[in-house]
PDB file of N, H, CA, C and O in Angstrom:
ATOM      1  N   GLN A   1       0.475  -0.457   0.169  1.00  0.00           N
ATOM      2  CA  GLN A   1       0.099   0.162  -0.174  1.00  0.00           C
ATOM      3  C   GLN A   1       0.797   1.242  -0.180  1.00  0.00           C
ATOM      4  O   GLN A   1       1.756   1.229   0.591  1.00  0.00           O
ATOM      5  N   VAL A   2       0.618   2.313  -0.881  1.00  0.00           N
ATOM      6  H   VAL A   2      -0.161   2.325  -1.509  1.00  0.00           H
ATOM      7  CA  VAL A   2       1.524   3.322  -0.984  1.00  0.00           C
ATOM      8  C   VAL A   2       0.660   4.757  -0.169  1.00  0.00           C
ATOM      9  O   VAL A   2      -0.525   5.069  -0.049  1.00  0.00           O
ATOM     10  N   GLN A   3       1.973   5.367   0.274  1.00  0.00           N
ATOM     11  H   GLN A   3       2.935   5.114   0.176  1.00  0.00           H
ATOM     12  CA  GLN A   3       1.015   6.237   1.507  1.00  0.00           C
ATOM     13  C   GLN A   3       1.616   7.776   1.299  1.00  0.00           C
ATOM     14  O   GLN A   3       2.581   7.933   0.551  1.00  0.00           O
ATOM     15  N   ASP A   4       1.127   8.685   1.854  1.00  0.00           N
ATOM     16  H   ASP A   4       0.343   8.557   2.462  1.00  0.00           H
ATOM     17  CA  ASP A   4       2.487   9.522   2.215  1.00  0.00           C
ATOM     18  C   ASP A   4       2.668   9.530   3.462  1.00  0.00           C
ATOM     19  O   ASP A   4       1.921   9.413   4.433  1.00  0.00           O
ATOM     20  N   SER A   5       4.108   9.730   3.272  1.00  0.00           N
ATOM     21  H   SER A   5       4.715   9.825   2.483  1.00  0.00           H
ATOM     22  CA  SER A   5       5.188   9.101   4.185  1.00  0.00           C
ATOM     23  C   SER A   5       4.893  10.572   5.173  1.00  0.00           C
ATOM     24  O   SER A   5       5.458  10.525   6.266  1.00  0.00           O
ATOM     25  N   TYR A   6       4.360  11.407   4.993  1.00  0.00           N
ATOM     26  H   TYR A   6       3.901  11.445   4.105  1.00  0.00           H
ATOM     27  CA  TYR A   6       4.536  12.668   6.247  1.00  0.00           C
ATOM     28  C   TYR A   6       3.229  12.694   6.736  1.00  0.00           C
ATOM     29  O   TYR A   6       2.982  13.858   7.048  1.00  0.00           O
ATOM     30  N   ASN A   7       1.994  11.751   7.015  1.00  0.00           N
ATOM     31  H   ASN A   7       2.194  10.805   6.761  1.00  0.00           H
ATOM     32  CA  ASN A   7       1.101  11.610   7.582  1.00  0.00           C
ATOM     33  C   ASN A   7       0.494  10.288   7.335  1.00  0.00           C
ATOM     34  O   ASN A   7      -0.426  10.249   6.517  1.00  0.00           O
ATOM     35  N   LEU A   8       0.949   8.961   8.042  1.00  0.00           N
ATOM     36  H   LEU A   8       1.697   8.993   8.706  1.00  0.00           H
ATOM     37  CA  LEU A   8       0.628   7.507   7.670  1.00  0.00           C
ATOM     38  C   LEU A   8      -0.786   7.547   7.869  1.00  0.00           C
ATOM     39  O   LEU A   8      -1.148   8.489   8.574  1.00  0.00           O
ATOM     40  N   THR A   9      -1.611   6.858   7.483  1.00  0.00           N
ATOM     41  H   THR A   9      -1.317   6.093   6.911  1.00  0.00           H
ATOM     42  CA  THR A   9      -2.917   6.340   8.423  1.00  0.00           C
ATOM     43  C   THR A   9      -3.221   4.964   9.140  1.00  0.00           C
ATOM     44  O   THR A   9      -4.269   4.427   9.501  1.00  0.00           O
ATOM     45  N   PHE A  10      -2.061   4.653   9.195  1.00  0.00           N
ATOM     46  H   PHE A  10      -1.210   5.088   8.902  1.00  0.00           H
ATOM     47  CA  PHE A  10      -1.956   3.273   9.686  1.00  0.00           C
ATOM     48  C   PHE A  10      -1.713   4.090  11.184  1.00  0.00           C
ATOM     49  O   PHE A  10      -1.341   5.230  11.463  1.00  0.00           O
ATOM     50  N   LEU A  11      -2.145   2.829  12.040  1.00  0.00           N
ATOM     51  H   LEU A  11      -2.446   1.903  11.814  1.00  0.00           H
ATOM     52  CA  LEU A  11      -2.540   2.914  13.819  1.00  0.00           C
ATOM     53  C   LEU A  11      -1.481   3.055  14.412  1.00  0.00           C
ATOM     54  O   LEU A  11      -0.472   2.960  13.714  1.00  0.00           O
ATOM     55  N   ASP A  12      -1.306   3.325  15.863  1.00  0.00           N
ATOM     56  H   ASP A  12      -2.126   3.402  16.430  1.00  0.00           H
ATOM     57  CA  ASP A  12       0.189   3.194  16.001  1.00  0.00           C
ATOM     58  C   ASP A  12       0.424   1.190  16.218  1.00  0.00           C
ATOM     59  O   ASP A  12      -0.307   0.293  16.639  1.00  0.00           O
ATOM     60  N   LYS A  13       1.629   1.242  15.743  1.00  0.00           N
ATOM     61  H   LYS A  13       2.223   1.970  15.401  1.00  0.00           H
ATOM     62  CA  LYS A  13       2.679   0.148  16.355  1.00  0.00           C
ATOM     63  C   LYS A  13       1.774  -0.668  15.872  1.00  0.00           C
ATOM     64  O   LYS A  13       0.980  -1.299  16.571  1.00  0.00           O
ATOM     65  N   SER A  14       1.854  -0.712  14.362  1.00  0.00           N
ATOM     66  H   SER A  14       2.499  -0.200  13.795  1.00  0.00           H
ATOM     67  CA  SER A  14       0.576  -1.338  13.550  1.00  0.00           C
ATOM     68  C   SER A  14       1.875  -2.742  13.254  1.00  0.00           C
ATOM     69  O   SER A  14       1.520  -3.920  13.248  1.00  0.00           O
ATOM     70  N   PHE A  15       3.437  -2.287  13.019  1.00  0.00           N
ATOM     71  H   PHE A  15       3.725  -1.329  13.025  1.00  0.00           H
ATOM     72  CA  PHE A  15       3.945  -3.375  11.995  1.00  0.00           C
ATOM     73  C   PHE A  15       5.140  -3.583  12.810  1.00  0.00           C
ATOM     74  O   PHE A  15       5.467  -2.903  13.782  1.00  0.00           O
ATOM     75  N   ASP A  16       5.575  -4.289  12.467  1.00  0.00           N
ATOM     76  H   ASP A  16       5.309  -4.842  11.678  1.00  0.00           H
ATOM     77  CA  ASP A  16       7.260  -5.474  12.773  1.00  0.00           C
ATOM     78  C   ASP A  16       8.587  -4.910  12.273  1.00  0.00           C
ATOM     79  O   ASP A  16       9.653  -4.831  12.883  1.00  0.00           O
ATOM     80  N   VAL A  17       8.242  -4.478  10.832  1.00  0.00           N
ATOM     81  H   VAL A  17       7.376  -4.542  10.336  1.00  0.00           H
ATOM     82  CA  VAL A  17       9.138  -3.927  10.127  1.00  0.00           C
ATOM     83  C   VAL A  17       8.576  -2.779   9.535  1.00  0.00           C
ATOM     84  O   VAL A  17       7.365  -2.563   9.599  1.00  0.00           O
ATOM     85  N   VAL A  18       9.370  -2.022   8.959  1.00  0.00           N
ATOM     86  H   VAL A  18      10.353  -2.197   8.906  1.00  0.00           H
ATOM     87  CA  VAL A  18       9.489  -0.791   8.409  1.00  0.00           C
ATOM     88  C   VAL A  18      10.100  -0.856   7.139  1.00  0.00           C
ATOM     89  O   VAL A  18      11.236  -0.640   7.560  1.00  0.00           O
ATOM     90  N   ILE A  19      10.234  -0.963   6.099  1.00  0.00           N
ATOM     91  H   ILE A  19       9.310  -1.138   5.758  1.00  0.00           H
ATOM     92  CA  ILE A  19      10.962  -0.891   4.704  1.00  0.00           C
ATOM     93  C   ILE A  19      10.827   0.655   3.933  1.00  0.00           C
ATOM     94  O   ILE A  19       9.843   0.716   3.196  1.00  0.00           O
ATOM     95  N   ALA A  20      11.626   1.853   3.988  1.00  0.00           N
ATOM     96  H   ALA A  20      12.425   1.804   4.586  1.00  0.00           H
ATOM     97  CA  ALA A  20      12.309   2.771   3.378  1.00  0.00           C
ATOM     98  C   ALA A  20      12.675   3.037   2.576  1.00  0.00           C
ATOM     99  O   ALA A  20      12.304   4.132   2.152  1.00  0.00           O
ATOM    100  N   SER A  21      13.462   2.412   1.936  1.00  0.00           N
ATOM    101  H   SER A  21      13.763   1.523   2.280  1.00  0.00           H
ATOM    102  CA  SER A  21      14.311   1.938   0.535  1.00  0.00           C
ATOM    103  C   SER A  21      14.285   3.131  -0.200  1.00  0.00           C
ATOM    104  O   SER A  21      13.390   3.517  -0.953  1.00  0.00           O
ATOM    105  N   ASN A  22      15.728   3.883   0.184  1.00  0.00           N
ATOM    106  H   ASN A  22      16.454   3.569   0.795  1.00  0.00           H
ATOM    107  CA  ASN A  22      15.976   4.822  -0.985  1.00  0.00           C
ATOM    108  C   ASN A  22      15.188   5.756  -0.742  1.00  0.00           C
ATOM    109  O   ASN A  22      15.416   6.547  -1.657  1.00  0.00           O
ATOM    110  N   LEU A  23      14.223   6.290   0.042  1.00  0.00           N
ATOM    111  H   LEU A  23      14.038   5.647   0.785  1.00  0.00           H
ATOM    112  CA  LEU A  23      13.146   7.321   0.607  1.00  0.00           C
ATOM    113  C   LEU A  23      14.015   8.580   1.087  1.00  0.00           C
ATOM    114  O   LEU A  23      14.168   9.454   0.233  1.00  0.00           O
ATOM    115  N   LEU A  24      14.499   8.750   2.117  1.00  0.00           N
ATOM    116  H   LEU A  24      14.375   8.040   2.811  1.00  0.00           H
ATOM    117  CA  LEU A  24      14.881   9.195   3.334  1.00  0.00           C
ATOM    118  C   LEU A  24      15.695  10.732   2.826  1.00  0.00           C
ATOM    119  O   LEU A  24      15.499  11.914   3.108  1.00  0.00           O
ATOM    120  N   HIS A  25      16.701   9.993   1.929  1.00  0.00           N
ATOM    121  H   HIS A  25      16.860   9.033   1.700  1.00  0.00           H
ATOM    122  CA  HIS A  25      18.001  11.550   1.497  1.00  0.00           C
ATOM    123  C   HIS A  25      16.860  12.083  -0.071  1.00  0.00           C
ATOM    124  O   HIS A  25      17.399  12.615  -1.041  1.00  0.00           O
ATOM    125  N   LEU A  26      15.758  11.896  -0.051  1.00  0.00           N
ATOM    126  H   LEU A  26      15.320  11.464   0.738  1.00  0.00           H
ATOM    127  CA  LEU A  26      14.368  12.178  -1.118  1.00  0.00           C
ATOM    128  C   LEU A  26      13.849  13.418  -0.712  1.00  0.00           C
ATOM    129  O   LEU A  26      13.557  14.382  -1.419  1.00  0.00           O
ATOM    130  N   LEU A  27      13.735  13.239   0.948  1.00  0.00           N
ATOM    131  H   LEU A  27      13.972  12.456   1.522  1.00  0.00           H
ATOM    132  CA  LEU A  27      12.682  14.003   1.254  1.00  0.00           C
ATOM    133  C   LEU A  27      13.533  15.392   1.774  1.00  0.00           C
ATOM    134  O   LEU A  27      14.702  15.590   2.103  1.00  0.00           O
ATOM    135  N   TYR A  28      12.257  16.281   1.665  1.00  0.00           N
ATOM    136  H   TYR A  28      11.307  16.119   1.398  1.00  0.00           H
ATOM    137  CA  TYR A  28      12.193  18.249   2.658  1.00  0.00           C
ATOM    138  C   TYR A  28      13.098  18.050   3.650  1.00  0.00           C
ATOM    139  O   TYR A  28      14.306  18.132   3.876  1.00  0.00           O
ATOM    140  N   GLU A  29      11.847  17.699   4.266  1.00  0.00           N
ATOM    141  H   GLU A  29      10.867  17.633   4.083  1.00  0.00           H
ATOM    142  CA  GLU A  29      12.197  17.012   5.747  1.00  0.00           C
ATOM    143  C   GLU A  29      11.870  15.762   6.766  1.00  0.00           C
ATOM    144  O   GLU A  29      11.038  15.541   7.646  1.00  0.00           O
ATOM    145  N   PRO A  30      12.839  15.149   6.244  1.00  0.00           N
ATOM    146  CA  PRO A  30      13.025  13.783   6.914  1.00  0.00           C
ATOM    147  C   PRO A  30      12.748  13.787   8.287  1.00  0.00           C
ATOM    148  O   PRO A  30      12.457  12.654   8.671  1.00  0.00           O
ATOM    149  N   GLU A  31      12.728  14.623   9.160  1.00  0.00           N
ATOM    150  H   GLU A  31      12.964  15.543   8.848  1.00  0.00           H
ATOM    151  CA  GLU A  31      12.026  14.126  10.764  1.00  0.00           C
ATOM    152  C   GLU A  31      10.946  14.223  10.566  1.00  0.00           C
ATOM    153  O   GLU A  31      10.404  14.183  11.670  1.00  0.00           O
ATOM    154  N   LYS A  32      10.159  14.344   9.749  1.00  0.00           N
ATOM    155  H   LYS A  32      10.599  14.377   8.851  1.00  0.00           H
ATOM    156  CA  LYS A  32       8.644  14.310   9.690  1.00  0.00           C
ATOM    157  C   LYS A  32       8.472  12.808   9.605  1.00  0.00           C
ATOM    158  O   LYS A  32       8.055  12.254  10.623  1.00  0.00           O
ATOM    159  N   PRO A  33       8.737  12.058   8.521  1.00  0.00           N
ATOM    160  CA  PRO A  33       8.389  10.849   7.985  1.00  0.00           C
ATOM    161  C   PRO A  33       8.807  10.134   9.090  1.00  0.00           C
ATOM    162  O   PRO A  33       7.892   9.588   9.707  1.00  0.00           O
ATOM    163  N   ILE A  34      10.509   9.900   9.742  1.00  0.00           N
ATOM    164  H   ILE A  34      11.252  10.344   9.240  1.00  0.00           H
ATOM    165  CA  ILE A  34      10.884   9.427  10.516  1.00  0.00           C
ATOM    166  C   ILE A  34       9.968   9.181  11.882  1.00  0.00           C
ATOM    167  O   ILE A  34       9.693   8.062  12.313  1.00  0.00           O
ATOM    168  N   ASN A  35       9.482  10.631  12.576  1.00  0.00           N
ATOM    169  H   ASN A  35       9.706  11.541  12.226  1.00  0.00           H
ATOM    170  CA  ASN A  35       8.298  10.348  13.552  1.00  0.00           C
ATOM    171  C   ASN A  35       7.311   9.520  13.015  1.00  0.00           C
ATOM    172  O   ASN A  35       6.824   8.613  13.690  1.00  0.00           O
ATOM    173  N   GLU A  36       6.888   9.798  11.594  1.00  0.00           N
ATOM    174  H   GLU A  36       7.284  10.535  11.046  1.00  0.00           H
ATOM    175  CA  GLU A  36       5.659   8.672  11.712  1.00  0.00           C
ATOM    176  C   GLU A  36       6.042   7.009  11.812  1.00  0.00           C
ATOM    177  O   GLU A  36       5.350   6.259  12.500  1.00  0.00           O
ATOM    178  N   ILE A  37       7.328   6.482  10.979  1.00  0.00           N
ATOM    179  H   ILE A  37       7.890   7.091  10.420  1.00  0.00           H
ATOM    180  CA  ILE A  37       7.782   5.446  11.212  1.00  0.00           C
ATOM    181  C   ILE A  37       7.809   5.232  12.548  1.00  0.00           C
ATOM    182  O   ILE A  37       6.945   4.475  12.992  1.00  0.00           O
ATOM    183  N   LYS A  38       8.476   5.642  13.191  1.00  0.00           N
ATOM    184  H   LYS A  38       9.178   6.257  12.830  1.00  0.00           H
ATOM    185  CA  LYS A  38       8.446   5.479  14.579  1.00  0.00           C
ATOM    186  C   LYS A  38       7.163   5.347  15.532  1.00  0.00           C
ATOM    187  O   LYS A  38       7.303   4.639  16.529  1.00  0.00           O
ATOM    188  N   ARG A  39       6.027   5.916  15.333  1.00  0.00           N
ATOM    189  H   ARG A  39       5.913   6.492  14.523  1.00  0.00           H
ATOM    190  CA  ARG A  39       4.781   5.713  15.838  1.00  0.00           C
ATOM    191  C   ARG A  39       4.320   4.545  14.940  1.00  0.00           C
ATOM    192  O   ARG A  39       3.257   4.236  15.477  1.00  0.00           O
ATOM    193  N   VAL A  40       4.500   3.652  13.813  1.00  0.00           N
ATOM    194  H   VAL A  40       5.364   3.904  13.377  1.00  0.00           H
ATOM    195  CA  VAL A  40       4.023   2.688  13.653  1.00  0.00           C
ATOM    196  C   VAL A  40       4.536   1.752  13.925  1.00  0.00           C
ATOM    197  O   VAL A  40       3.932   0.688  14.065  1.00  0.00           O
ATOM    198  N   LEU A  41       5.776   1.892  14.073  1.00  0.00           N
ATOM    199  H   LEU A  41       6.266   2.756  13.959  1.00  0.00           H
ATOM    200  CA  LEU A  41       6.437   0.474  14.470  1.00  0.00           C
ATOM    201  C   LEU A  41       6.123   0.071  15.405  1.00  0.00           C
ATOM    202  O   LEU A  41       5.545   0.951  16.043  1.00  0.00           O
ATOM    203  N   LYS A  42       6.190  -1.371  16.222  1.00  0.00           N
ATOM    204  H   LYS A  42       6.659  -2.086  15.703  1.00  0.00           H
ATOM    205  CA  LYS A  42       6.248  -1.544  17.163  1.00  0.00           C
ATOM    206  C   LYS A  42       7.078  -1.161  18.246  1.00  0.00           C
ATOM    207  O   LYS A  42       7.750  -0.141  18.098  1.00  0.00           O
ATOM    208  N   ASP A  43       7.177  -1.998  19.646  1.00  0.00           N
ATOM    209  H   ASP A  43       6.630  -2.827  19.765  1.00  0.00           H
ATOM    210  CA  ASP A  43       8.602  -1.514  20.307  1.00  0.00           C
ATOM    211  C   ASP A  43       8.809  -2.980  19.856  1.00  0.00           C
ATOM    212  O   ASP A  43       8.033  -3.924  19.710  1.00  0.00           O
ATOM    213  N   LYS A  44      10.510  -2.780  19.646  1.00  0.00           N
ATOM    214  H   LYS A  44      11.141  -2.013  19.765  1.00  0.00           H
ATOM    215  CA  LYS A  44      11.544  -3.512  18.926  1.00  0.00           C
ATOM    216  C   LYS A  44      10.955  -4.122  17.712  1.00  0.00           C
ATOM    217  O   LYS A  44      10.941  -5.328  17.465  1.00  0.00           O
ATOM    218  N   GLY A  45      10.546  -3.324  17.095  1.00  0.00           N
ATOM    219  H   GLY A  45      10.557  -2.344  17.296  1.00  0.00           H
ATOM    220  CA  GLY A  45      10.432  -3.335  15.409  1.00  0.00           C
ATOM    221  C   GLY A  45      11.606  -3.025  14.946  1.00  0.00           C
ATOM    222  O   GLY A  45      12.570  -2.550  15.546  1.00  0.00           O
ATOM    223  N   ILE A  46      11.450  -3.393  13.545  1.00  0.00           N
ATOM    224  H   ILE A  46      10.667  -3.778  13.058  1.00  0.00           H
ATOM    225  CA  ILE A  46      13.008  -2.691  12.626  1.00  0.00           C
ATOM    226  C   ILE A  46      12.779  -2.421  11.539  1.00  0.00           C
ATOM    227  O   ILE A  46      11.998  -2.951  10.749  1.00  0.00           O
ATOM    228  N   PHE A  47      13.814  -1.107  11.361  1.00  0.00           N
ATOM    229  H   PHE A  47      14.448  -0.677  12.003  1.00  0.00           H
ATOM    230  CA  PHE A  47      13.842  -0.012  10.610  1.00  0.00           C
ATOM    231  C   PHE A  47      14.830  -0.375   9.871  1.00  0.00           C
ATOM    232  O   PHE A  47      15.238   0.367   8.977  1.00  0.00           O
TER     233      PHE A  47
END
């Protein structure tokens, strides 16, 4: 599923693994998507 990395619609702690291959270096404000990834990643999840 493709979503806006600045505003993910997934619930908190939804994923064991998040893959953002070849993405972060292209973003204007990468800290916002990183915070979204942290939000949707389960405790001890892999990024």
